[in-house]
N, C-alpha and C positions, 0 to 999 in steps of 0.2 A: 425740828429746827436744829441746825448744826452751826455752832458759833466758833470761829477761829480768829486769831489775831490778823492773819493775812493769808494770801496764797502765793507768797514769794517762794523762791527756790529754797527748799529745806525739808527735813524729815517729817515734821508735824504736818506741813502743808501737803506733802506728797500723800501721806496716809489719809488725810481728810479728803483730798481729791479722789483718791482711788475708792475709798469706802462710799463716798457720795455717788460717784458714777456707777458703782456696782449695785448699790441699793436701788438706784433709779432705773437702771437698764435691766437688771436681772431679777430683782425681787419686788418690783412693782410698788416701791415706796415713793411717796412724794417727799422729796428732799429739798428743804429750803436752807441753802448754805449762806450764812451771814458772816461777812468779814468786817473787822473793826478798822479797816483802812480802805482806801479807794484805788489802790494801785492795781493795774491789770494782772490777772492770774498768770503765773508762770506755767502752771500745769493745765492740761486740756481737760475740760469737764464734758461729760455726756450732755446732749441737748436737753434731756429731761430734768437736769439739776437746775433749780431756780436760784439764781445768785442775787444776793442783796449786799451791796457795799455801802459803807458809811459815807456821809457827805464829804466831798473833796475838801471843803473848808476845814474839816477836822484835822486833816493831814497838814494843811497849810499853817494852821494855828499851832499845833503841837502842844506838848506839855499838859499843864492843868487845863488850859483852854480846850484842848481836844477832849479831855476827860469830861468836861461840862457838856460838850456837844453830844458825846456818846451817852452820857447820863440821860439825856432827854430822848435821844434818837432810838436807842435799843428797845425800850419798852413799847414804843409806838410800832416798831417793826414786828415785835412779838405779838402784839394784839392783832395786827393785821394778818399775820400768818395763822394765828390760833392753833398752835402745834399740839400734837398728842404727846410728844416727848421732846425734851430739850437736852442736847449734848453739847458740852463746851470742852474745847481742847486747849490746854495750855495753863501752866501754873501761874503765869502772869496775868491772866484774865479771868480765871475761874471764880475767884472771890467776887469780882465785880459783877459777873453774870449772875451768880447766885443771889447777890444783893439786889440787883435791879429787876430780876425776873422772878423773885421769890413769891410774889403775889399771884403769879399765874399758877393755878392749881393743877399742875401736871407733873409727872415724874421728871426730875432733873438729874442728869448724870454729868460728872466732870471727869476728864482724863488728864493725868499727869504725863508729860511727854519728854522730860529730860531727866538727868541724874537726880535721884532722890535727895541728894545733899542740898540741892537748891531749895527744897521744901522745908529745910530745917533751920536755915539761916536768914538773917535780915528781915525785911518787910514780909516776905512770903512766910517765913517761919513763924512770924507773929500773928499774921492775919488768917492765912489759909486754914490752920487747925480750927479756928472759930467758925468760919463760913462753911467749911467742908461738912460740918455736922448737918447742914441743911440739904445736902445732896442725897438723893436716893441711893446712889452707889458712887464710889470713887474708883475709877478704872486705872489700874497700874499696868505697866508693861512687863514686869518681872516679879518673881517670887522674892528675890533679894530686896527689891524696893519695898514690898510689903513688910518684910522683916525689919528693915531699917526705920520705916515710918510709924509702925504700929504703936510705939511707946508714946510719941508726941501727939498722934492723931487718934486718941483713945476712943473717941465717940464717932469716928468715921467708919463706914462700912466699905471695906476694900474688896475689889474683885480684879483678878489678873487676866488680861487678854493681851497676848503679844501682838506686835505689828504684823500686818500682812506683808509677805515678801513676794515681789514680782517674780514670776516664773519665766525664765529666758529660754527660748527655743533656738539655741545656737550650738554650734559644734566647737567645743574648746580645742585649741591647738596647743598641746603641752610642749611642743618644740619651740614655741615662740619665746624669744629672749627679751621679754618686756614685763616690767612690774608696773602695776597701776595702783593708785590710791584715790579715794573719793571722799571729799568732805570740805566743810567751810575752811577757808584759809585764815585761821585765827583761833582765839580761845585756847582750848586744851587739845586741839587736833594734832599738834606736835609734829607738823611735817618737816620742820627744819632738822629734827633728829633723824628722820628717815633719809633726807637728802644727804646728811653727813655720813650715815652708814653706807648709803649707796656710793658715795664718793670714794670711800675706802674700799668697798668691794669691787668697784669698777676697775681698780688696779689689776685685779685678777680676772674679773669677768668683763673685759673691755668691749665686748660686743653686745652688752645688755643696755636697755633703755629704761628710764623711769618716766611715766606719764602721770601728771597730777591734775585731777578734775576738781573744780570748785572755784569759788571767788571768796574774797574776804579781805579784812584790813591788813593781813600779813602778806598779801601777794607781792607787793613791792619789795619788802624785806627778803622774801624767799627768792625772787627773781634776781635781786642784787647779789645774793650769796652765790647763786648759780653762775652769774656772769663773772663775778670776781674770781671764781675758782675754775673758770674755763670749762664749765659743765654744760654749756648751751647746746652742744651736739648730742648730749645724752639725756638731759632732763627737759621735758616739755610741759608747759602749762596749757591746759585745754579749756579753761574757763568752766562755766556751768553748762551742763549738757542735759537736754530733755530726754535723749535716747542714749542709754548707756550700752545697748547691745553691741554696736560696732566697736566700742572701746574695749569691752570685755572680750569680744571675739578675737581681737588683735593682741590679747595679752594672755599670759599663762599663770601669773602670780598676782595676788592682791595683798598689799602690805598696809596694815592699819596700826597707827601709832598713837591713837587717841588716849588721853589720860582720864577722861571723864565721859561717860555715856549714860543715856537712859536705855535706849534700845537701838543699836547701830544698824539702821536700814541698809546703808551702803555695804556693810560687811555681809549681811544676809543676802543681798542681791548678788554680790560677787560669788558667794557660795552657790546660790541658785544657778548662776551662769557656769558653774563647774570649774571655777578657778581654785588653785591651791592658795589657801589664806593663812596669814600669820597675823597675830594681834597681841598687844599687851593685854593682860588680864586685869583690866580696870574694875572698879568696885561693882558695877552692874553692867550687863549687856553682853559682852563677848562670850562669857562662860555659859550664857543661856543658849548660845548657838553652836559654839565649838566644843566638841569632845576631843580633848587634846590627843594628838597623834593618831586620831581616827578619821576625822573629817576636816582637820586643820591643826594649827599649832598655836597654843597659848603660852605666853611668856610672862614671867613675873613682872609686875608693873615697874617701869623705870630701869629694868635690868637690860641696859643697852647692849652689853657684851653678849649676853645670852641670845638676845633678839638677833644680833648680827650673825652669830654662829648658826642659828637655825635658818635665817634667810639665805646665808651662804649655802647651806645644805639643799635648800629648795632650788637655788640657782644651778647647783651642780647636777641635779638628778631630775630628768623628765619623768622617770618612773615614779618617784615619790610624788611629784606634782600631779601626775595622773591618778594615782591611788587616792590621794586626799581630795582632789577635785571631784572625782566621780562620786565619792561617798557624800561629799558636801551637797552636791546637786540632788542626790536622792533624799537626803535628810530635809532639805528645805521645802520639799513638796507638801509636807504637813502644815506649812504656814501659807498656803496659797490664799488668795483673796476670797474665794468662795467660802472656805472653811472659817476664816476669821470674821468675815461679814456676817455669817450666820450666828456666830457666837455673840456678836453685839446685839443682833436683833432678838435672839433668844433671851438675852438679859433684859432688854427693853420690855418684852412681852410677859415677863414673870408677874 
């Protein structure tokens, strides 16, 4: 039984969908995927995955009234499924799942999916350390996250499994003069900084384009800046995309400006596609994927000048783009879905 907040467009949801589909199709597991909302999935699931979604009334009520509906509904679903193992994904729901399903005497695993800083502050920082003690294992995405959380979560049993990275079978074209970035348009993804850097660089590299994939609360702000600065012929907003292969195939460079990450799926996918990548070295995530100046470029967090200098270097040299991109593609093979899915199942079967 795999419990997730939703199956909207997002990193947690993509990983949950891919793992569920792979376990069902390739490892003959019966996967009961439970979402705590009723919205249609953004990601495609294999036919063998059994999807259970919360009553639509819960989404309509919202707030504490939704919590009351889920309080009653989730144990009923669990008793009907009668699982051998329960896996919950997401710091925002893990304590609730452990609380409501604790009487079901099966191994219960929870996975943290965002920056570990979110598990140290506020309500999560107060509640999760208490409830995580009940989990058989707490699955983290990076060794850095384990290092950061171990002091506060002293009685939790941590285990690190990185996200699976989609393997793209495309031919990178390092002569393409296009930069792409992928991520939610909001929070700490920091796309406005990238647009401003690109604006400055486009004075020299006037035949380059920037494509931005994603949706979010900052889209209007970003579009307004692009329009007000007459960048509309150079900067394009592509919205959410189910299939990134054609986007990556038409680009040569991936620029990531996020300030906070758990495990940056989009960055890993760009590397798998063979793009030359550049990223800020935020607290967790990018440094787990990028070996600086070998398979990508890591820049000190918030050092915009250094980032722009290195991005300029990538835009100048197709040779450097090719060297970094080919090495990145090779390195990401170790994070293929088969390898990561086996690591989860091996953990469940211990």
